[in-house]
C-alpha positions in Angstrom: 52.8 -30.4 -28.8 50.1 -28.9 -31.0 48.4 -30.2 -34.2 50.3 -27.9 -36.5 53.6 -29.1 -35.3 52.5 -32.7 -35.7 51.5 -31.9 -39.3 55.0 -30.4 -39.9 56.7 -33.4 -38.4 54.7 -35.8 -40.6 55.5 -33.9 -43.8 59.2 -33.4 -42.9 61.9 -35.7 -44.3 64.1 -34.9 -41.2 64.5 -37.2 -38.2 62.6 -35.3 -35.6 62.8 -36.8 -32.1 59.4 -37.0 -30.4 58.9 -38.4 -26.9 55.8 -39.9 -25.3 55.7 -40.9 -21.7 59.5 -41.0 -21.6 59.9 -43.1 -24.7 61.0 -42.1 -28.2 58.2 -42.6 -30.7 57.5 -42.3 -34.4 54.3 -40.5 -35.4 52.4 -42.6 -38.0 49.1 -40.7 -38.4 47.3 -37.7 -37.1 43.6 -38.0 -36.2 42.9 -34.2 -36.1 39.2 -34.5 -35.1 40.0 -36.4 -32.0 43.2 -34.6 -31.2 45.1 -37.9 -31.3 47.9 -39.5 -33.2 48.8 -43.1 -33.9 52.4 -43.7 -33.0 54.9 -46.5 -32.3 58.1 -46.9 -30.3 61.3 -46.4 -32.2 63.0 -49.8 -32.5 62.0 -53.3 -33.4 58.6 -53.2 -31.8 55.9 -52.2 -34.2 53.0 -52.1 -31.7 50.9 -49.0 -32.4 49.1 -46.8 -29.9 46.7 -43.9 -30.1 47.8 -41.1 -27.8 46.8 -37.4 -27.3 48.7 -34.8 -29.2 49.1 -32.8 -26.0 51.1 -35.7 -24.4 53.8 -35.6 -27.1 57.0 -33.7 -26.5 59.6 -32.7 -29.1 63.2 -33.1 -28.1 65.7 -30.6 -29.6 
């Protein structure tokens, strides 16, 4: 995924499915300078992780 798409997803009201390492995640915040995002798994767990934008995949 690229930074512009992450920005679009963050500003969208749609439910856009994003995968990281085989798990569905919510993107919470973009850290553009580092090329990273803060995200968490969809579901009851709220543990947040910082991952590379390049490792995210959008599912259509």
